[in-house]
C-alpha positions as CSV (number, residue, x, y, z in Angstrom):
1,M,6.4,-0.3,-4.7
2,G,8.1,-1.6,-1.4
3,L,10.6,-4.2,-0.1
4,I,13.0,-5.7,-2.7
5,F,15.3,-8.7,-2.0
6,N,18.5,-9.6,-3.6
7,N,19.2,-13.3,-3.0
8,E,22.6,-12.8,-4.3
9,T,24.0,-10.7,-1.5
10,C,22.3,-12.1,1.5
11,S,24.3,-14.1,4.0
12,G,21.3,-15.7,6.0
13,C,22.2,-13.4,9.1
14,K,18.5,-12.9,10.1
15,A,19.4,-9.4,11.1
16,C,16.3,-8.5,9.6
17,E,14.2,-10.7,11.4
18,L,15.4,-9.6,14.8
19,V,15.1,-5.8,14.1
20,C,11.6,-6.3,12.8
21,T,10.1,-7.6,16.0
22,L,12.1,-5.4,18.0
23,Q,10.8,-2.2,16.1
24,N,7.4,-3.6,15.8
25,L,6.8,-6.0,18.9
26,K,9.2,-4.6,21.1
27,E,10.7,-7.9,21.7
28,I,13.4,-10.1,20.1
29,N,11.7,-13.0,18.6
30,P,12.4,-14.0,14.9
31,S,9.3,-16.4,14.9
32,K,7.2,-13.5,14.9
33,A,8.9,-11.5,12.2
34,M,7.1,-10.1,9.3
35,L,9.4,-11.5,7.1
36,H,11.2,-14.9,6.8
37,V,14.6,-15.8,6.0
38,Y,15.5,-19.4,4.8
39,G,18.2,-21.4,2.9
40,K,17.3,-23.2,0.0
41,F,18.3,-26.6,0.0
42,P,20.4,-28.1,-2.2
43,D,22.1,-24.9,-2.6
44,P,24.5,-24.2,0.3
45,G,24.9,-20.5,1.0
46,K,22.1,-19.5,-1.0
47,Y,19.3,-17.6,1.0
48,Y,16.0,-16.3,0.5
49,V,13.6,-13.9,2.1
50,D,10.0,-14.0,2.0
51,I,8.5,-10.5,2.1
52,C,5.2,-8.8,2.1
53,D,4.8,-7.3,-1.4
54,Q,1.7,-5.4,-0.3
55,C,-0.6,-7.2,-2.7
56,G,-3.8,-6.8,-0.8
57,A,-5.0,-10.5,-0.8
58,C,-5.3,-10.1,3.0
59,A,-7.5,-6.9,2.6
60,E,-9.7,-9.0,-0.2
61,A,-10.3,-11.7,2.3
62,C,-11.2,-9.4,5.0
63,P,-15.1,-9.4,5.6
64,Q,-14.9,-6.6,8.1
65,D,-12.6,-4.2,5.5
66,A,-10.2,-3.9,8.7
67,I,-7.2,-4.0,6.5
68,E,-7.0,-0.7,4.6
69,L,-4.7,0.8,1.9
70,K,-2.7,3.9,3.5
71,G,-0.6,5.1,0.7
72,Q,1.1,1.9,-0.8
73,T,0.8,-0.1,2.5
74,Y,-1.9,-2.0,3.8
75,R,-2.6,-1.5,7.3
76,I,-4.8,-3.7,9.8
77,N,-7.5,-1.1,11.8
78,K,-7.7,-3.1,15.1
79,D,-10.8,-1.1,15.8
80,K,-12.6,-2.8,12.9
81,C,-11.0,-6.4,13.2
82,D,-13.1,-8.7,14.7
83,K,-10.4,-11.4,14.8
84,C,-12.0,-13.7,12.2
85,M,-8.5,-14.7,10.7
86,A,-9.7,-14.8,7.4
87,C,-6.6,-12.4,6.4
88,V,-4.2,-15.2,7.7
89,P,-4.5,-17.7,5.5
90,A,-5.2,-15.3,2.5
91,C,-1.5,-14.3,2.5
92,P,0.1,-15.9,-0.2
93,V,3.6,-15.7,1.5
94,N,2.1,-16.9,5.0
95,L,3.4,-13.5,6.6
96,V,0.1,-12.4,8.1
97,K,0.7,-13.1,12.1
98,V,-1.4,-13.2,15.1
99,D,-0.2,-11.3,18.0
100,D,-0.8,-12.4,21.7
101,D,-4.0,-10.5,21.9
102,G,-5.7,-12.5,18.8
103,Y,-5.5,-10.0,16.2
104,P,-3.7,-10.2,13.1
105,Y,-0.6,-8.2,12.3
106,K,1.4,-7.8,9.0
107,C,4.5,-5.8,7.5
108,I,3.8,-2.1,7.5
109,N,6.8,-1.1,5.6
110,C,8.6,0.4,8.5
111,K,12.0,-0.1,6.5
112,Q,14.0,-1.3,9.6
113,C,14.8,-4.5,8.0
114,V,16.4,-2.6,5.1
115,T,18.3,-0.3,7.3
116,V,20.0,-2.8,9.4
117,C,20.7,-5.7,6.5
118,P,24.7,-5.5,6.5
119,R,24.7,-6.7,2.8
120,D,22.0,-4.8,1.0
121,A,20.1,-7.7,0.5
122,L,16.7,-5.8,1.2
123,T,16.2,-2.3,-0.5
124,F,12.9,-0.2,-0.6
125,E,11.7,1.4,-3.6
């Protein structure tokens, strides 16, 4: 299981993006968030969120086996990562990002986005 998104209740406030970067990167920079909120043209008021569903495509693409399954969450082991970036284009929702040091990073199911969502558009199961 993991993050679940309900577009019927999302207001597009992007509080989830803010808390994601604050919790995980210690900065407020929504462009670096490990989820992505966007409006769907031509439906005004309809918002969607791309979230990591822990599919494992990034892990399958990693030649160093640096992306390991811990419980139900894939995590990047920086000690094994050689920064080849094979995982970045492998993500079907474009949510494997690259940090300032050149290491890839992704959602670790910290659940902060769920905690801060004012309309329960994000839940965790």
